[in-house]
C-alpha positions as CSV (number, residue, x, y, z in Angstrom):
1,X,114.6,17.3,112.3
2,X,115.9,20.6,111.4
3,X,119.6,22.2,111.9
4,X,120.2,25.9,112.1
5,X,116.7,26.9,111.5
6,X,116.4,30.4,109.6
7,X,113.0,31.8,110.8
8,X,111.4,35.0,109.1
9,X,108.9,36.6,111.0
10,X,105.7,39.1,109.8
11,X,105.2,41.8,112.9
12,X,103.5,44.7,113.0
13,X,103.3,45.0,116.2
14,X,99.6,43.8,116.7
15,X,98.9,41.5,119.5
16,X,98.7,38.1,116.6
17,X,102.2,39.4,115.3
18,X,104.2,39.4,119.6
19,X,102.4,36.0,119.9
20,X,104.1,34.5,116.4
21,X,107.3,36.3,117.6
22,X,107.1,34.5,120.6
23,X,106.6,31.0,119.1
24,X,109.4,31.8,116.8
25,X,111.1,32.4,119.7
26,X,110.6,29.0,120.9
27,X,111.3,27.7,117.6
28,X,114.4,29.2,117.3
29,X,116.1,28.2,121.1
30,X,115.1,24.8,120.7
31,X,117.1,24.5,116.9
32,X,119.6,26.7,117.6
33,X,117.8,29.0,115.0
34,X,118.0,32.3,113.4
35,X,115.0,35.2,113.3
36,X,114.5,37.9,110.9
37,X,112.1,39.8,111.6
38,X,110.5,42.4,108.9
39,X,108.2,45.1,109.6
40,X,106.3,46.0,105.7
41,X,105.1,49.7,106.2
42,X,103.7,52.0,103.5
43,X,104.7,55.4,102.6
44,X,104.5,57.5,105.2
45,X,104.9,55.2,107.7
46,X,108.3,54.8,108.6
47,X,108.4,55.9,112.3
48,X,105.7,53.8,112.9
49,X,108.1,51.2,111.4
50,X,110.6,52.0,113.2
51,X,108.8,51.8,116.7
52,X,107.8,48.4,116.0
53,X,110.9,47.1,114.9
54,X,112.5,48.4,118.0
55,X,110.5,46.5,120.1
56,X,110.9,43.2,118.6
57,X,114.9,44.1,118.5
58,X,114.6,45.1,122.3
59,X,112.4,41.4,123.0
60,X,115.3,39.1,120.6
61,X,117.4,40.3,122.8
62,X,115.9,40.1,126.1
63,X,115.5,36.2,124.6
64,X,119.3,36.1,123.5
65,X,118.5,35.0,120.3
66,X,120.7,35.3,117.1
67,X,118.6,37.5,115.3
68,X,118.3,40.2,112.2
69,X,115.5,42.6,111.8
70,X,114.6,44.9,108.7
71,X,112.1,47.5,107.8
72,X,110.6,46.9,104.3
73,X,108.6,49.9,102.4
74,X,106.1,48.0,100.4
75,X,102.4,48.0,100.5
76,X,101.6,43.6,100.3
77,X,102.8,42.1,103.1
78,X,102.2,38.7,102.0
79,X,104.2,39.2,99.0
80,X,107.1,40.9,100.6
81,X,107.7,37.8,103.0
82,X,107.4,35.4,100.3
83,X,110.3,37.0,98.4
84,X,112.4,37.6,101.1
85,X,112.1,33.7,102.3
86,X,113.3,32.6,99.1
87,X,116.1,35.1,98.6
88,X,117.2,34.4,101.7
89,X,116.9,30.8,101.6
90,X,114.4,30.9,105.7
91,X,113.3,27.3,105.7
92,X,110.0,29.1,107.9
93,X,107.8,32.2,107.6
94,X,105.8,32.8,111.2
95,X,103.0,35.2,111.0
96,X,100.0,35.6,113.3
97,X,96.5,35.4,112.5
98,X,94.5,38.4,112.0
99,X,91.3,35.9,112.6
100,X,89.5,37.9,110.6
101,X,85.8,36.6,110.0
102,X,85.4,33.4,106.9
103,X,83.0,36.4,104.6
104,X,85.4,39.2,105.4
105,X,88.7,36.7,104.7
106,X,86.9,35.5,101.6
107,X,86.4,39.1,100.2
108,X,89.4,40.7,101.0
109,X,91.9,37.9,101.7
110,X,94.2,38.2,104.6
111,X,98.0,38.5,104.7
112,X,98.2,35.1,106.3
113,X,96.3,32.9,103.9
114,X,98.5,35.0,100.8
115,X,101.4,33.9,102.6
116,X,100.4,30.0,103.0
117,X,99.2,30.1,99.2
118,X,102.5,31.6,97.6
119,X,105.3,30.9,100.2
120,X,107.7,27.9,98.8
121,X,108.7,27.2,103.0
122,X,107.4,26.2,105.7
123,X,104.3,28.4,107.0
124,X,103.4,29.0,110.5
125,X,100.7,30.7,111.3
126,X,99.5,31.8,115.2
127,X,96.3,31.8,115.5
128,X,94.7,34.2,119.0
C-alpha cells in the first residue's frame, strides 16, 4: 500500500511518546520508511528538548532506520506537527496519547485530539 512512507513523530521523552516512536519504527521497517522526530519546546526549555531529541536519535540509530530529528520552538505542538506534516509531505503522524480523563480532555483538549482533528494526513495515536 505504501512505498517509502514518511512518518512524523511528536516526541517529548514521555512514556507515551517512546511508545509512539517504537510503533513508528515498526512501520518504517516494514515499509522502508523515513522517520522524522520533532520536539516542540517552549522558550527557556531548549536544553531539555536537546536531551530528549538526542535520546530519540540514539534509539533510531540503534534500530538502523532512516531518520531526521528536529527541535521546534513553539507553544502549540499540535499545530507544529500539522504544519510540518503538510509542508514536508508526510504520510503519517504518530503521537502518543496522554490518557487524560474525558472531563480534562473536554476542557483542555489534548494534543493528540487536536492533531487528529486538524491533520491533512493519517494519524496514529498510540495508547498506553
